[in-house]
N, C-alpha and C positions, 0 to 999 in steps of 0.2 A: 822638179819632178818628184813625186811621190811614187815608190813601188809598193804594191800591195800583193798579199796572198791571194791565191785562188781559192775558189770555194772547195775545190778538191783537196787542197792542202789542208783546210781546216778541218774537214770530214775526216781525213787520214790521222790528223793529230789526235781529233776525239776518239777515234776507235783505238788507237794506241793507247791513250788513256784509259779508256774503258776496259782493255784487256789487261793492263797493269793492275787496275782496281780489283778486277775479278781475280786475278792471280794471288794478289795479296790477301784478298777475302778467303781464298780457298786455304792458303798456307795458314792463316790464323785460325780458321776452323779446324784444320787438321791439327794443328798445336794443342788447340784447345780440348779436341777429342782425346788426343794421347794423355793430356794430364787428366782428364776426367777416368779414363781408363785406368792408368796407374794409381789414382786415389783409389777408385773402386776396387782396384786388386789389391791394394795394401788393406782396405778396411775388411775386405772379404776374407783376409787371412788373420786377421786379430780375434782373439777369442771373444765371444760374444757374453759370457758367463764367467765369474771368477769362484773359485773353490770357496766353500763354507766350511768353518770349523769352529768348535768351541775356542773362546778367548781370542780368536784370530780376526783381524780386520785388514782387508785389502782394499786398495783405492788406486784408480789409473786414470791417466790423463793423456791424451794424444793429440796432436795437431799436426796435420800433414803439411808439407811446403806445397805451394801452389801457385809460384810465380815463374811463368815460362814454362820451362820443362825441368824445373828444378824440384823434381820429386824423387826422393831418396827411398832408403829401405830400412827405416827405424821400425822396430817391433818390439812388444812385450808380451808375456804369456805367463799363465799361473794355470796350473792343472795338479788333480790328485793323482799321487803315485800309487802303485799297486799295494804297499803297506800301509796307507792312510797318511803317509807324509806329503807335503806339498812341493812341487817343482815350480820354481821361478826362473824367468830368464828375461833380459832385455839385452838389445844390441842394435848395431848400425852397419848397415852393407855400404862398401865403399861405391861411390858413383850416385848420380841423380838423374835416374831416367827409368823406363818400363823395366830393363833388364834388372837394374837394381832391386826393383820392388818385387820381381819374379824370383829372384835369387834369395830375398829375405824369406819367401815362402818355403824355398827348399831348406833352409838353414833352421827355421822353425820347426817344420816337419820333422827334420832330421834329430832334433834335440829331443822332440816329444818321443819319437819312437825309440831312439837309443836309451832314453831314460826309463823306458819299459823293460828295458833288458838289464841295466845296471844303472842305479840313481845315483852313485857316488859321482859327485861334481866333476871331479878332474877326470874321470874315466868317461863321463859323457861328453866332455869338450875333446878329449883326445881322439875318441872314436868319431865325432862329428868332423873334426879337422880331417881325419882319413877320408870320410865320405865325401868330403867337399873337394878335396885333391883328386879323387877318383873320378870326379865328374869333369874334370878338365876345364874348369871354367877360370877366366883371368880375373874375377872378382873374388873379394874376401870380406871378411866381417869380423868386427869386434863383439865381444859377448861377455856377459856375466851370467853364470848359472848358479842357481842356489838350491839346495834342499832343506826344506824347513821341517821341524817336528813341533806341531803346534802345542803339543801336550806338554814338553819339555822346554818350548822356547829356545830350541836350538838351532842355529843357522849354519850350513856348512857351504862354503862360496869358493868357487874357482873363477878366475878372470882370464880371458884372451883378449888381451890388448884394449879392454875396454876401461872406462872411466872408473875410478873408485866410487864406493858408495858413501852415503852420509848417514851417521847415526846420532840419535840422542836418547836421553834417558830423562825420567821424570823429575830425578833430583838435580837436574841443571846441567849435567855433563852432555857435551856433544863434540861431534869431531868428523873426520874424514877416514875411512878405512886405510890401512896400510899393507895389505896381503901383496905378496910377491907377484903372482900372476905370470902370464904367459903371452906368446905372440898371437896375433889375430888369427881366426880360423881360415884355412885354405892358403895357408903360406908356406909352411915348412913341415914335412913329414916326421913322424916320430916324436913330436913335441910333448914332454909332460906338462901338466897344468897342476901347480900346488893347490891344495885345499886348505882353506883357514876356517876355523870354527869361531862363532861367535854366539853369545847368549843374548837374546832378547828379552829384556827384563820387563815387568809389569809397568805399563805405561809408556814403554819405550817405542821408538819408531826406526825403521830402515828405510832409505829413501835410494832407490834405484833410478838412474836416469840416463838419457843419451846427450851427447855433447850441444845439440842444438839448444838445450835449455840453459846451457852455462858458459858457453863460449863462441866468439864471433868477433867480428871488427871492432866492436864497441865494448867488449868485455874480455878480459884475460880468464883463462880457465880457473886459476886461483881465486880471482874475484867472484867468479860465479859460483864456485863451491863454497866459498864463505858465506855467500848470500843463502844458498840452501841450507846451510848449516844454522845459520841463526834462525831462520825460519823454522826448522826442525827443533831447534832447542826450544823456541818460544812454545811451540805446538805440544811438545812432551810435557813442559812444566805447566802449561795451561789446560792440558787434558783435551785439547783440540782433537776434533773429529778428524781421522785419516783422509777422508774426502775433502775437507775444507783445506788440509794441509797440501793435498795433491794441486787442489786447484791455485792455492797461493805459489806453490813451486813453478806451475807452468805459465803462470801469469808473467813471472820473471823472465821467460824466453823472450818476451817484446823488447828487452833492453840489450839484447846480444848483438844486434846491428845487421843483421841479415835473416831472410827467410829461408828457413831450413826445417826439416821434421825435427819433433821434439816429442818425447816420450818420458813419462815418469810412472813409476810403481811404487807406492807406499805400503811398507807392512808395518802393522801395529798389534799390540797385545793389549788385553785389558788388564785393569788391576790400577788402583791409586797408588801403591807403594812401589817404589824402584829402588834397586840396589845395583852398583856399578859392575 
């Protein structure tokens, strides 16, 4: 004798399956909406235009993470200071969610505002650090802030727990900066941030980047930085346009082995001749 289910049992099962399907669709739609909101928030806080100065060339590339809720708070910024010099920043907020993207906006706005009061890089980072601590957030950010004199080709740089920069000159020299730096912003009060001075020679380039470009499960940080150093060296010797170099560097982010925010800011100076 065979036992068969009733029609009512089948209808109830279909009803439950329909409810679960609708719930899954609603959750997927909510997740997609949150990702779109975070990406829009990120893009809205990034600068639309870059400063223009004689002999100076700036290029940027930015790709947001968009897998699941893995949306972080990487940013870049470049703006003209009151004395005509250029402020440059790049950084990465801890976390991958809407809160991280919003916190990124606070950090970037704080850096800009404080740079209008004192543009000395170490002081800018120290004051931004105190500002973030006063907000009482659990998040923190790594950051590099630079002040560039485009006439003299002088870069003054301070780092807050961020990756070093990559440099290259037109005569074939290249490497990674070795400045001391300090802890991330929003971690410890009363922290000093040492300033290191560099000269950006004619035809030379400086590359600022976030870890999503050079580090991941498939690539060690040292390997990623070496890759960017090689690209920068080739670009400087060949006189490659900074925009092409930025595109080549961000392309390398595909090899790191995970989906993460990635930001690149390239600084270059005109001129065929270069001295170390």
